[in-house]
C-alpha positions in Angstrom: 116.0 73.7 81.0 114.9 72.6 84.4 111.7 70.7 85.2 110.3 73.9 86.7 110.8 75.9 83.5 109.4 73.1 81.3 106.2 73.1 83.4 105.4 71.5 86.7 104.6 67.8 86.5 101.0 66.9 87.4 100.8 65.8 91.0 99.5 62.4 91.9 95.8 62.4 92.8 95.5 61.3 96.4 92.7 61.5 99.0 94.7 64.1 101.0 95.0 66.3 97.9 91.3 66.0 97.2 90.5 67.0 100.7 92.7 70.1 100.5 90.9 71.2 97.3 87.5 70.5 98.8 88.4 72.6 101.9 89.5 75.5 99.6 86.3 75.2 97.6 84.2 75.2 100.7 86.0 78.3 101.9 85.3 80.1 98.6 81.6 79.1 98.5 81.2 80.1 102.2 82.7 83.5 101.6 80.6 84.1 98.5 77.4 83.0 100.3 78.2 85.3 103.2 78.8 88.1 100.7 75.4 87.6 99.1 73.7 87.4 102.5 75.4 90.6 103.8 74.8 92.6 100.6 71.1 92.2 101.0 71.2 94.2 104.2 73.5 97.0 103.0 72.0 100.3 101.9 74.8 102.7 101.2 77.2 102.3 98.3 80.3 102.5 100.5 78.9 99.7 102.7 78.2 97.5 99.7 81.8 98.0 98.4 83.3 97.3 101.8 81.1 94.1 102.2 82.3 93.0 98.8 86.0 93.7 99.7 85.9 91.4 102.8 83.7 88.6 101.4 83.9 88.4 97.6 87.4 89.7 97.6 88.9 86.7 99.6 86.7 84.3 97.7 88.1 85.6 94.4 91.7 85.5 95.6 91.3 81.9 96.8 89.6 80.9 93.6 92.3 82.2 91.3 95.2 81.4 93.7 94.2 77.8 94.5 92.6 76.8 91.2 94.4 78.8 88.5 97.7 80.3 89.4 99.0 77.9 92.1 96.8 74.8 92.0 99.9 72.6 92.6 100.2 73.9 96.2 97.1 71.8 96.9 98.3 68.8 94.9 96.6 69.5 91.6 98.3 69.8 88.2 99.7 73.2 87.4 97.8 75.2 84.8 100.5 77.7 84.1 104.2 77.2 83.4 106.9 78.7 85.5 108.5 78.4 88.9 106.4 78.6 92.1 108.0 81.9 93.1 107.4 83.7 89.8 103.8 82.5 89.6 103.3 83.6 93.2 104.8 87.0 92.4 102.5 87.5 89.4 99.4 86.3 91.3 100.1 88.5 94.3 100.9 91.6 92.2 97.8 91.4 90.1 95.7 90.8 93.3 97.2 93.9 94.8 96.3 96.0 91.8 92.7 94.7 91.8 92.4 95.3 95.6 93.7 98.9 95.1 91.0 99.4 92.4 88.2 98.3 94.8 89.8 100.4 97.6 89.8 103.5 95.4 86.1 102.9 94.6 85.3 102.6 98.3 87.2 105.8 99.1 85.4 107.7 96.3 82.1 106.5 97.6 83.0 107.6 101.2 84.4 111.0 100.2 81.5 111.8 97.9 79.4 112.1 101.0 79.5 115.7 102.2 79.2 114.6 105.9 82.6 113.0 105.6 84.4 116.3 105.0 82.1 118.4 107.3 83.0 116.1 110.2 86.5 117.7 110.2 87.2 121.1 111.7 90.1 121.5 109.4 88.7 122.3 106.0 92.0 123.5 104.4 92.1 122.3 100.9 95.9 121.3 100.9 95.3 119.2 104.1 92.2 117.5 102.6 94.0 116.9 99.3 97.1 115.4 101.1 94.8 113.2 103.2 93.0 112.0 100.0 96.3 111.2 98.2 97.8 109.4 101.2 94.8 107.2 101.7 94.7 106.4 98.0 98.4 105.7 97.3 99.8 104.5 100.6 97.9 101.2 100.6 99.2 100.4 97.1 102.8 101.1 98.2 102.3 98.8 101.2 100.8 96.0 99.2 103.5 96.1 96.6 106.0 96.2 99.4 104.5 93.0 100.8 104.6 91.4 97.3 108.3 92.4 96.9 109.1 91.3 100.4 107.5 87.9 99.9 109.3 87.4 96.6 112.6 88.2 98.3 111.9 85.9 101.1 110.9 83.0 98.8 113.9 83.6 96.6 116.2 83.1 99.6 114.4 80.3 101.4 112.8 78.1 98.7 114.5 75.1 97.1 116.7 76.2 94.2 114.5 74.8 91.4 111.3 76.3 92.8 112.9 79.8 93.1 114.8 80.1 89.9 113.7 82.3 87.0 111.5 81.1 84.2 112.7 80.6 80.7 109.8 82.7 79.3 109.7 86.3 80.6 106.4 87.5 82.0 104.3 90.3 80.5 105.5 93.9 80.8 102.8 94.8 83.3 103.8 92.0 85.6 107.5 92.9 85.2 106.6 96.5 86.3 104.7 95.3 89.3 107.5 93.0 90.4 110.2 95.6 89.9 108.2 98.2 91.9 107.7 95.7 94.7 111.4 94.7 94.7 112.5 98.4 94.8 110.3 99.1 97.8 111.3 95.9 99.6 115.0 96.5 98.8 114.8 100.0 100.3 113.5 98.5 103.6 116.8 97.1 104.7 117.2 95.3 107.9 118.4 98.3 109.9 115.7 100.7 108.4 112.9 98.2 108.9 113.9 97.5 112.5 114.6 101.1 113.5 111.4 102.5 111.9 109.3 99.6 113.2 110.6 100.0 116.7 110.0 103.8 116.6 106.4 103.4 115.4 105.5 100.7 118.0 106.9 102.7 120.9 105.2 105.9 119.6 101.8 104.2 120.1 102.3 104.7 123.9 101.4 108.3 123.4 98.7 107.8 120.7 95.0 106.9 120.9 94.5 103.2 120.3 91.3 103.2 118.3 90.1 101.5 115.1 88.9 104.9 113.9 87.5 108.0 115.4 85.3 106.9 118.4 84.9 103.3 117.5 86.4 102.3 120.8 83.8 104.6 122.5 86.4 105.6 125.1 89.7 106.0 123.2 92.8 105.8 125.5 96.5 106.1 125.1 98.7 103.1 124.5 100.3 103.4 128.0 96.8 103.2 129.6 96.4 99.8 127.9 99.7 98.7 129.4 98.7 99.7 132.9 95.2 98.1 132.6 93.3 101.4 132.7 91.9 100.8 129.2 90.8 97.7 127.3 92.3 96.5 124.0 90.3 98.3 121.4 89.2 95.3 119.3 87.6 93.7 122.4 85.0 96.5 122.7 83.3 96.7 119.3 79.8 95.3 119.3 77.3 94.4 121.9 76.7 91.0 120.2 80.1 89.6 121.2 80.0 87.2 124.1 81.7 88.1 127.4 84.1 85.2 127.0 85.1 86.3 123.5 85.7 89.9 124.7 87.9 88.7 127.6 90.0 86.5 125.3 90.5 89.2 122.7 91.3 91.8 125.5 93.8 89.5 127.2 95.5 88.4 124.0 95.5 92.0 122.6 97.0 93.5 125.7 99.6 90.7 126.1 100.7 90.9 122.5 100.9 94.7 122.7 103.1 94.6 125.8 105.3 92.0 124.1 105.6 94.1 121.0 106.7 97.1 123.1 109.4 95.0 124.7 110.6 93.9 121.3 110.5 97.5 120.1 112.8 98.5 122.9 115.1 95.5 122.7 115.6 95.1 118.9 117.2 98.5 118.3 119.9 97.6 120.8 120.8 94.6 118.6 121.3 96.9 115.7 124.1 98.8 117.5 125.7 95.7 119.2 127.7 94.5 116.2 128.1 90.8 115.5 126.5 89.8 118.9 123.4 91.7 118.0 123.3 90.1 114.6 123.4 86.7 116.1 120.6 87.6 118.5 118.4 88.7 115.6 119.1 85.4 113.8 117.8 83.4 116.8 114.9 81.2 115.7 112.9 82.0 118.8 112.9 85.7 118.1 111.9 85.1 114.5 108.9 82.9 115.6 107.8 85.4 118.3 107.9 88.3 115.9 106.2 86.4 113.2 103.4 85.3 115.5 102.9 88.8 116.8 102.6 90.2 113.3 100.3 87.4 112.2 98.1 87.9 115.3 98.0 91.7 114.8 96.7 91.6 111.3 94.2 88.9 112.0 92.9 90.7 115.2 92.7 94.0 113.2 90.8 92.4 110.3 88.2 90.6 112.4 88.0 93.6 114.7 86.7 95.5 111.7 84.5 92.6 110.8 82.8 93.0 114.2 82.4 96.7 113.7 80.7 96.2 110.3 78.6 93.3 111.6 80.2 91.0 109.0 81.1 87.3 109.5 79.4 87.3 112.9 78.2 83.6 112.7 81.7 82.4 111.8 83.7 85.0 113.8 85.4 82.7 116.3 86.0 79.8 113.9 87.4 82.0 111.1 89.6 83.9 113.6 91.1 80.8 115.1 91.6 79.1 111.7 93.3 82.2 110.3 95.7 82.6 113.2 96.0 79.4 115.2 96.5 76.9 112.4 99.1 78.6 110.1 101.6 79.4 112.9 102.3 75.8 114.1 102.2 74.5 110.5 104.9 77.1 109.5 107.0 76.3 112.6 106.8 72.5 112.4 107.6 72.1 108.8 108.3 69.0 106.7 111.9 68.2 105.9 111.0 67.6 102.2 111.9 70.7 100.1 109.2 70.5 97.4 106.4 69.6 99.9 107.4 72.4 102.3 107.4 75.0 99.4 103.9 74.0 98.5 102.6 74.1 102.1 104.2 77.5 102.7 102.7 79.0 99.6 99.3 77.5 100.4 99.4 79.3 103.8 100.6 82.6 102.1 97.6 82.5 99.7 95.2 82.0 102.6 96.7 85.0 104.5 97.0 87.3 101.4 93.4 88.8 101.8 94.1 89.5 105.5 97.4 91.2 104.7 95.8 93.3 101.9 92.9 94.4 104.2 95.5 95.5 106.8 97.4 97.5 104.2 94.2 99.3 103.0 92.1 99.8 106.1 95.2 100.2 108.3 96.2 103.3 106.5 92.7 104.7 106.7 92.7 103.9 110.4 96.0 105.6 111.1 95.5 108.7 109.0 92.5 110.5 110.6 91.7 114.0 109.5 92.1 115.3 113.0 95.0 113.3 114.4 97.1 110.2 114.1 95.5 107.0 115.5 97.7 104.5 117.3 96.4 101.2 116.1 97.2 101.8 112.4 100.7 103.0 113.4 101.1 99.9 115.6 100.2 97.6 112.6 102.7 99.2 110.3 105.4 99.1 113.0 104.9 95.4 113.9 104.9 94.5 110.2 108.2 96.4 109.8 109.7 94.6 112.8 108.5 91.3 111.4 110.1 92.0 108.0 113.4 93.2 109.6 113.8 90.1 111.8 112.9 87.9 108.9 115.6 89.5 106.7 118.1 88.9 109.5 117.2 85.2 109.7 117.2 84.5 106.0 118.8 81.1 105.3 118.9 79.6 101.8 116.8 76.4 101.9 119.6 74.4 100.2 121.9 75.3 103.1 119.7 74.7 106.1 117.5 71.7 105.2 118.7 70.0 102.1 122.5 70.2 101.9 122.5 67.6 99.1 121.1 70.3 96.7 124.3 72.3 96.5 124.1 74.8 93.7 125.9 78.0 92.6 124.4 81.4 92.8 126.2 84.6 91.7 129.5 82.6 91.6 129.2 81.4 95.2 128.5 77.9 96.4 125.4 78.1 98.5 127.0 75.7 101.0 129.8 78.0 101.9 130.0 80.7 104.6 130.7 83.3 101.9 127.3 82.8 100.4 125.5 82.7 103.8 127.2 86.0 104.7 126.1 87.6 101.4 122.5 86.2 101.7 122.2 87.7 105.2 123.5 91.1 104.1 120.4 93.3 103.4 
């Protein structure tokens, strides 16, 4: 039995670890306080549920993630036994189910209003029923896919001890969540993810790039954003945003969109170029660029909606920068120590989990309008698929790349051999 299976040893209490936990606690209290403040000004039930989803939701995820399921990622003694990967999988899966429950409650509150249905010229019952089912179930599928994808990524890249299975099997409900996520993630092979992601990103050239309906006030096609005839949608949400903030968001949004279109046109070529294309997809620069694009897209979308709903306004710039600017360089410039890097990586993943779940839920609602298909939601799904496809292409077992002394055997293959690397990269 390994040290991981027997339970994680308590971490040494240091000033740095105490500061990390204090920062996490401050974030939880801040989000909860903002939630209380925002709830007082909300009248409708759907507005109250949405306010709770974007304030109390992240606070709850951080509370249980940093102080119950994975406290050792911040240097505290672990409360639960098991490997880091399995504890992350259970935590993320349960969080996805709870988020789906809140999301269903919000949709029921929205759809119970007759004006929602009367706003559409198409009152066909099959169409309305299909729309309702899609907006209910698609977010859950996407969230479980994210959980399964993250588990697959961690299993291939974490140190061997941190990623191995536990001695005690988890509860049946958690097993079902994990297996469902794994099936979805396994079906999104490298070729499928890259081809579908590229097609969706390129299709946005002909779709209206809006958050929803007329939120952009003057919805334009994607190609008009490229030519400069239209402004990136999240830069034109509320009158309260400063001119400087609008220009920054507009510039970054348009630049990232053009770069994503270039990747959408280039990456499919690597899928049909044989071994040379595979080597191109494994290039670290391409992985970093695609990851930063995906990270920026979900953060920009989340805080774009925050501006629409007049939430988090006092902390808009600070939160937006912290959520995007800090994780990217920390992820790229990583520590050479296996255990420490595993903890740092999971701490960042917990921080970004609410942003990812909000994208999965509201992104579907944004894309699937009753009247037509909105481009921004399609773009989000496409860029996430590109991110996942490139990440799969670049999978490298941690024990091979960074810590060759930890040579172990998996499925009968020495992880230090070319045979294992070839098998690990085959998706």
